[in-house]
C-alpha positions in Angstrom: -19.8 22.6 18.5 -19.5 19.2 20.6 -21.8 17.7 18.9 -20.8 18.5 15.6 -17.0 17.4 16.5 -18.3 13.9 17.9 -20.5 13.1 15.2 -17.6 13.8 12.5 -15.2 11.5 15.1 -17.7 8.8 15.1 -18.2 8.5 11.3 -14.3 9.0 10.4 -12.9 6.1 12.0 -9.9 7.4 11.9 -7.1 7.8 14.7 -8.4 11.1 16.5 -11.0 13.7 15.8 -9.3 16.5 14.0 -7.3 13.9 11.6 -10.8 13.0 10.1 -9.9 14.7 7.1 -7.0 12.4 6.2 -8.2 9.5 4.4 -6.0 6.2 4.5 -6.1 3.3 2.2 -5.0 -0.6 2.8 -2.8 -0.8 -0.4 -0.8 2.6 0.7 2.6 0.8 -0.2 1.4 0.4 -3.9 0.7 4.5 -4.3 1.8 6.6 -1.3 1.6 9.6 -3.8 -1.5 10.8 -2.3 0.4 11.5 1.6 3.9 11.6 0.0 4.2 13.5 -3.2 7.9 12.7 -3.4 6.6 9.0 -4.3 6.3 10.4 -7.8 10.1 10.5 -8.3 10.3 6.8 -7.5 8.1 5.8 -10.7 10.1 4.9 -14.0 7.0 4.7 -16.1 3.4 6.5 -16.2 0.5 4.8 -14.6 -2.9 5.6 -14.0 -4.4 4.0 -10.5 -7.9 3.8 -8.8 -9.0 2.9 -5.3 -12.2 2.3 -3.7 -12.3 1.4 0.1 -16.1 0.6 1.5 -15.4 1.0 5.0 -17.2 -1.0 8.0 -19.5 -3.1 5.3 -22.9 -3.6 6.4 -23.0 -0.7 9.3 -26.1 0.7 10.3 -26.9 3.5 12.7 -28.6 2.4 15.9 -31.4 5.5 15.2 -33.1 4.3 12.0 -30.6 1.7 10.3 -29.9 4.2 7.4 -26.2 3.6 7.1 -23.6 6.4 7.0 -20.3 3.9 6.7 -17.2 5.8 5.1 -16.1 5.1 1.6 -13.5 6.8 -0.1 -12.4 6.6 -3.9 -8.9 8.1 -5.4 -7.7 8.5 -8.9 -4.0 8.9 -9.1 -1.8 9.5 -12.2 1.6 10.2 -12.5 4.1 10.8 -15.8 7.8 10.7 -15.4 9.6 13.6 -17.1 13.2 13.8 -18.6 15.6 16.6 -19.6 13.6 19.1 -16.9 14.0 20.5 -13.4 11.2 18.3 -12.8 11.4 14.6 -12.4 7.6 13.7 -12.6 4.2 15.5 -13.0 0.9 13.7 -11.4 -2.7 14.4 -10.6 -4.5 13.1 -7.8 -8.2 13.3 -6.9 -9.6 11.7 -3.6 -13.4 11.6 -2.7 -14.1 11.0 1.0 -17.5 10.7 2.2 -18.2 10.5 6.1 -21.7 10.5 6.1 -23.0 13.8 6.4 -19.6 15.3 5.7 -17.7 14.9 2.2 -14.2 16.0 1.4 -13.0 16.2 -1.9 -9.2 17.0 -2.8 -7.3 17.7 -6.0 -3.8 18.0 -6.1 -0.9 18.1 -8.6 2.2 16.3 -7.2 5.4 17.4 -8.5 8.8 16.0 -7.8 12.4 16.5 -8.3 15.2 14.5 -8.0 18.9 14.5 -6.6 21.3 12.1 -7.5 23.6 11.2 -4.4 26.5 8.3 -4.0 24.6 5.6 -2.9 20.9 6.3 -4.4 18.4 9.3 -5.1 16.8 11.6 -3.3 13.4 13.0 -4.4 11.3 16.3 -3.2 8.1 16.7 -3.6 5.1 19.1 -3.3 1.6 19.1 -4.3 -0.7 21.9 -4.1 -4.2 21.3 -3.9 -7.9 22.4 -3.7 -9.6 21.1 -0.6 -13.6 20.8 -0.9 -15.7 20.4 1.9 -19.3 19.8 2.0 -21.6 19.6 4.9 -25.6 18.4 4.6 -27.2 19.4 7.7 -30.1 17.7 6.6 -28.2 14.4 8.1 -27.9 15.3 11.5 -30.3 14.6 14.1 -29.9 16.9 17.0 -31.0 16.5 20.7 -32.1 20.0 20.7 -34.1 21.8 18.1 -32.2 24.5 16.4 -29.0 23.6 17.5 -26.7 26.7 16.6 -23.7 24.1 16.8 -25.1 22.4 13.4 -25.1 24.2 9.9 -28.4 25.6 8.6 -29.7 25.2 4.7 -29.2 21.8 4.1 -25.9 21.1 1.8 -23.4 23.6 2.0 -19.8 23.4 0.1 -16.6 25.5 1.0 -13.4 25.8 -0.6 -10.0 26.1 0.8 -6.1 26.0 -0.5 -4.0 23.2 1.2 -0.4 21.7 0.6 1.2 18.5 1.2 5.2 18.0 0.7 7.4 15.1 1.3 10.8 13.5 1.0 12.1 10.0 -0.6 15.1 8.6 -0.4 15.7 5.1 -2.5 18.9 3.5 -2.2 20.6 1.5 -4.9 20.1 -1.7 -3.2 16.0 -1.0 -3.1 15.7 0.5 0.8 13.5 3.6 0.6 12.6 5.5 3.3 10.3 8.6 3.0 8.8 11.6 5.2 6.2 13.6 4.6 3.9 16.6 6.0 0.3 16.6 5.1 -2.6 19.5 5.2 0.1 22.2 5.9 -2.1 25.3 5.2 -4.8 23.8 7.7 -7.5 25.0 5.7 -10.9 25.5 7.9 -14.5 25.8 7.1 -17.4 27.4 9.2 -20.2 27.0 7.2 -21.6 30.4 8.4 -20.9 29.7 12.0 -18.8 32.3 13.9 -17.9 29.6 16.6 -16.9 26.5 14.1 -13.4 26.2 13.3 -13.2 22.8 11.8 -9.8 23.1 10.4 -8.1 20.2 8.5 -5.3 19.6 10.9 -1.6 19.3 9.8 -0.4 15.3 10.2 2.9 13.7 9.9 4.2 10.5 7.7 7.3 8.2 7.8 7.2 5.3 5.6 9.7 2.5 4.7 10.3 -0.6 2.8 12.3 -2.6 0.5 12.2 -5.8 -1.8 14.1 -8.7 -1.1 14.5 -11.6 -3.7 14.5 -14.9 -2.7 14.9 -16.8 -5.9 13.8 -16.2 -9.5 10.2 -16.7 -8.4 9.9 -15.3 -5.3 10.5 -11.9 -3.7 8.9 -10.5 -0.1 8.6 -6.7 0.3 8.2 -5.4 4.1 7.2 -2.4 4.6 5.8 0.0 7.5 4.0 3.6 8.0 3.7 5.6 10.7 1.2 8.8 11.2 0.6 11.4 13.8 -0.9 14.5 14.7 1.6 14.8 17.5 -0.7 14.2 20.0 -1.9 10.7 19.0 -0.4 7.9 16.5 -0.7 4.9 14.6 1.2 2.7 12.3 0.8 0.0 9.8 3.5 -2.8 9.4 3.3 -5.8 6.7 4.7 -7.4 3.9 3.8 -8.2 0.3 5.0 -11.6 -1.1 5.1 -11.5 -4.9 5.1 -14.9 -6.9 6.4 -15.1 -10.4 6.2 -11.3 -11.0 2.4 -11.7 -11.5 0.5 -13.0 -8.2 1.0 -11.4 -4.8 -0.6 -11.8 -1.5 0.4 -10.3 2.2 -0.6 -9.5 5.4 -0.6 -6.2 7.4 -1.5 -4.8 10.8 -2.8 -1.4 11.8 -2.4 -0.4 15.4 -5.3 -0.6 17.7 -7.6 -1.1 14.7 -7.7 -3.9 12.1 -5.5 -6.8 10.6 -5.1 -6.7 6.8 -5.0 -9.4 3.8 -3.9 -8.5 0.5 -4.5 -10.3 -3.0 -3.6 -9.4 -6.5 -2.8 -10.5 -9.8 -0.9 -8.8 -12.6 -2.6 -9.2 -16.5 -1.4 -8.8 -19.8 1.7 -9.9 -21.5 3.8 -7.4 -20.1 1.7 -7.1 -16.6 0.7 -3.7 -17.6 -2.7 -4.1 -15.7 -2.4 -4.7 -12.0 -5.8 -5.6 -10.1 -5.7 -6.0 -6.1 -7.9 -6.7 -3.2 -7.8 -6.1 0.5 -9.9 -7.5 3.2 -9.8 -5.7 6.7 -11.1 -7.4 9.9 -11.7 -4.7 12.5 -11.0 -6.3 15.7 -10.9 -2.8 18.1 -14.2 -1.1 18.8 -16.5 -3.9 17.3 -19.4 -2.7 19.3 -19.5 0.9 17.5 -18.4 -0.5 13.9 -19.2 -3.3 11.3 -16.1 -5.5 11.3 -14.9 -6.0 7.9 -13.8 -3.5 5.5 -12.9 -3.9 1.6 -10.8 -2.2 -0.8 -10.1 -2.7 -4.8 -7.1 -1.4 -6.4 -6.5 -1.1 -10.0 -3.2 0.1 -11.7 -2.7 0.5 -15.6 1.0 1.4 -16.5 1.9 3.4 -19.5 5.3 2.7 -20.4 5.4 4.6 -23.9 4.2 8.0 -22.0 6.4 10.6 -21.1 7.3 14.1 -21.1 10.8 15.3 -22.6 13.6 12.6 -23.7 13.6 10.1 -26.4 10.4 8.3 -27.1 10.4 4.8 -28.5 9.1 4.6 -32.0 7.6 1.1 -33.3 6.7 0.1 -36.7 5.6 -3.5 -38.0 9.2 -4.8 -38.4 11.5 -3.2 -35.8 11.5 -0.6 -33.1 14.3 2.0 -32.1 
């Protein structure tokens, strides 16, 4: 059992061994829906977003140099809803590859909005199917027939999971959110009676605000704190937007890395956004490759909305 847990912990690169089932992206401030489903209440138009993260690029195992660095992909879509109790409906698919372990999550973020005197409160839940696969052929046990390693090559188990969150957005642009991930804490034993391997419940608090310097420049500081109540980590940084098309920024992740962001909005109405982030790892370099890379792509769909009145366009006018 110890060997199984330790191998997952080394491959995950997250803040604790039991939190290895909680993937994280550098571009969290652009798309927090995957950890706080209430974020959908903040979106005024539909969008589709894709993110890919290659962690510790160039990492090779010391045993045979076969690689094994984590990589994560996520596809997100959110559609606002009008004249209905729900304020948005979403779809979130995450594939998290951690060497011999692969986690896949498919969730449906749902939100409800309440209008307050000075802002809006969004309430979100995300029921989820959580699939975990393990490939025992990729383990290299010190002892033959180690009973703590699942037998039979690649095995997959599926469990139900649930995320929930709140998001308050003030009229001046300030937002504060709180979320709980992995509420049901599904477990995967792969046929081993002594293996529990539960996806541990984690908590997140995040906040930010956009400050307009002038018509061509704005600054958006953000902060995110995550914890499993035994350890914690935080990200703090800021994004600078120039001319509503170009953005750049920096952030710092506690005891892990610094991140540089670059991005650009394309097309006439800036519907297509493309971003890149570069992580430089400065803690634990002896066990990791020092750089991670992430790509963020978002395409806005302003005419897609459920309920309410949609725009109808003709060659001469629109209404």
